[in-house]
C-alpha positions in Angstrom: -6.5 54.1 -7.2 -7.2 51.3 -9.9 -8.7 52.3 -12.7 -12.8 50.4 -12.2 -12.2 52.6 -8.3 -11.8 55.3 -10.4 -14.6 54.8 -12.9 -17.0 54.6 -10.1 -15.8 57.5 -8.0 -16.6 59.8 -11.0 -19.7 58.0 -12.2 -20.9 59.2 -8.6 -20.2 62.1 -8.3 -21.6 63.1 -11.9 -24.8 61.6 -10.3 -24.7 64.2 -7.1 -23.0 66.6 -8.8 -25.5 66.2 -12.2 -22.6 66.6 -14.7 -24.0 63.9 -16.4 -26.2 65.4 -18.9 -28.5 64.3 -21.7 -26.8 66.0 -25.3 -22.7 65.0 -24.1 -22.0 62.5 -25.8 -18.9 62.4 -24.1 -19.9 62.0 -21.3 -22.7 59.0 -22.4 -19.2 57.6 -24.0 -16.6 58.0 -20.7 -20.1 56.5 -18.4 -20.2 53.4 -21.6 -16.7 52.3 -21.5 -16.4 52.3 -17.6 -20.1 50.0 -17.6 -18.2 47.6 -20.0 -15.7 47.7 -17.1 -17.2 46.7 -15.0 -19.0 43.7 -17.0 -15.5 42.2 -17.6 -14.9 42.5 -14.0 -17.9 40.3 -13.4 -18.8 43.4 -11.2 -22.6 43.9 -12.3 -24.1 45.8 -9.7 -21.4 48.2 -11.3 -21.8 47.6 -14.9 -25.5 47.7 -14.3 -25.1 51.8 -12.2 -23.2 52.8 -14.2 -25.9 51.7 -17.6 -28.3 52.5 -15.5 -27.6 56.5 -15.8 -26.8 56.0 -19.4 -30.7 55.6 -19.3 -31.2 59.2 -18.7 -29.6 60.1 -21.6 -32.3 59.4 -24.6 -32.8 57.6 -26.9 -30.7 60.2 -29.1 -26.7 58.1 -27.0 -25.8 55.5 -28.8 -26.2 53.8 -26.2 -28.7 53.9 -25.1 -29.9 50.4 -27.3 -26.6 49.0 -24.2 -28.3 50.2 -21.4 -31.6 49.4 -22.0 -31.0 46.0 -22.8 -28.6 45.6 -19.6 -30.9 47.1 -17.7 -33.9 44.5 -18.2 -31.9 41.4 -18.1 -30.1 42.7 -14.7 -33.8 43.5 -13.7 -34.2 39.8 -15.2 -31.9 37.9 -13.0 -32.6 39.6 -9.8 -36.5 38.7 -9.8 -38.0 42.4 -10.4 -39.7 41.5 -12.9 -42.4 44.6 -13.9 -38.7 46.4 -14.0 -37.5 43.8 -16.4 -40.7 44.0 -18.4 -40.7 47.4 -19.1 -37.5 48.0 -19.5 -37.4 44.8 -22.6 -41.3 46.9 -24.0 -38.8 50.1 -24.6 -35.8 48.4 -26.1 -38.6 46.5 -28.9 -40.4 49.7 -29.2 -37.6 51.8 -29.2 -35.7 49.2 -31.7 -37.5 46.8 -33.6 -35.7 46.0 -36.0 -33.1 45.8 -33.6 -30.2 42.2 -33.3 -31.8 42.5 -29.8 -35.0 42.1 -30.9 -35.8 38.6 -30.5 -33.2 37.9 -26.8 -35.6 41.1 -25.4 -39.0 38.9 -26.7 -37.8 35.1 -25.3 -37.0 37.3 -21.8 -40.1 39.3 -22.0 -42.0 35.8 -22.3 -40.4 34.0 -19.7 -41.5 36.3 -17.5 -44.9 35.7 -19.0 -44.6 32.3 -17.8 -43.2 33.6 -14.3 -46.5 36.0 -14.0 -48.8 35.2 -15.3 -49.1 31.4 -16.1 -51.3 30.3 -19.3 -51.3 33.1 -20.8 -50.5 33.0 -24.8 -48.0 35.4 -25.9 -47.9 34.6 -29.0 -47.5 38.5 -30.1 -44.1 38.2 -29.1 -43.7 34.3 -30.3 -44.3 36.3 -33.4 -41.7 38.4 -33.1 -39.5 36.2 -32.3 -40.4 33.5 -35.3 -39.8 36.6 -37.8 -37.2 38.6 -36.6 -35.1 37.6 -39.6 -36.9 36.3 -43.1 -35.9 32.8 -43.2 -34.9 30.8 -45.9 -33.3 27.2 -45.1 -33.5 26.0 -48.1 -29.0 24.4 -48.4 -29.1 24.6 -44.3 -31.0 22.3 -41.4 -31.2 26.0 -39.1 -29.5 29.5 -38.7 -28.0 30.7 -36.2 -28.3 34.6 -34.3 -26.2 35.5 -31.7 -25.7 38.7 -29.4 -23.5 39.1 -26.7 -25.1 41.3 -23.9 -23.6 44.6 -21.9 -23.4 43.0 -18.9 -21.1 40.5 -20.6 -23.6 37.5 -21.3 -23.3 35.9 -24.4 -26.6 34.6 -26.2 -28.1 32.8 -29.4 -30.8 32.0 -30.9 -31.0 28.9 -34.1 -33.7 29.0 -35.9 -34.8 25.3 -37.1 -38.1 25.1 -39.3 -39.9 24.6 -36.6 -39.5 25.6 -33.9 -36.5 28.7 -32.5 -33.6 27.9 -29.4 -32.3 30.0 -26.7 -29.3 29.2 -25.6 -27.0 31.6 -22.9 -23.7 30.9 -22.3 -24.0 27.7 -23.8 -27.1 26.2 -21.4 -30.2 26.0 -23.1 -32.5 29.5 -22.3 -35.7 28.5 -23.7 -37.4 26.7 -26.7 -39.8 28.5 -29.0 -42.2 26.2 -31.6 -43.8 26.3 -34.6 
């Protein structure tokens, strides 16, 4: 049995039997490792299943941040905007200074565009703009990168008048100040 199948088998057995419980760091570490392996192999559904099981561990888990972003991203790409919004909002509330904050906020902006066209999301834009204290005195832009748990590479490029977000090298969103 290959490693990925073994990880999936163990995760299913753990969910059915109830072995994976909040507070067991070794269990969380193993599930997180299985999630990362599934994502690396391109198995987004399998990775999501592992990350989703980590959500039950709550904020006490060192992998909760990754699990929130992975779940929000997965829901978004599967057009489940309600659940995606719920998870990304939880991420922003639990980790207001987290490295994924501007990327979660941009997903929420995209959800607002799709579900409530014409609605202004000034608070989200403010979170993105004020993410880091920028000093562009001697440079034209500043970049921040984030590798998502599901294997996507995100980059935010802050200019004096706008922020450009990229997903895997392609323009994802532009926010003008």
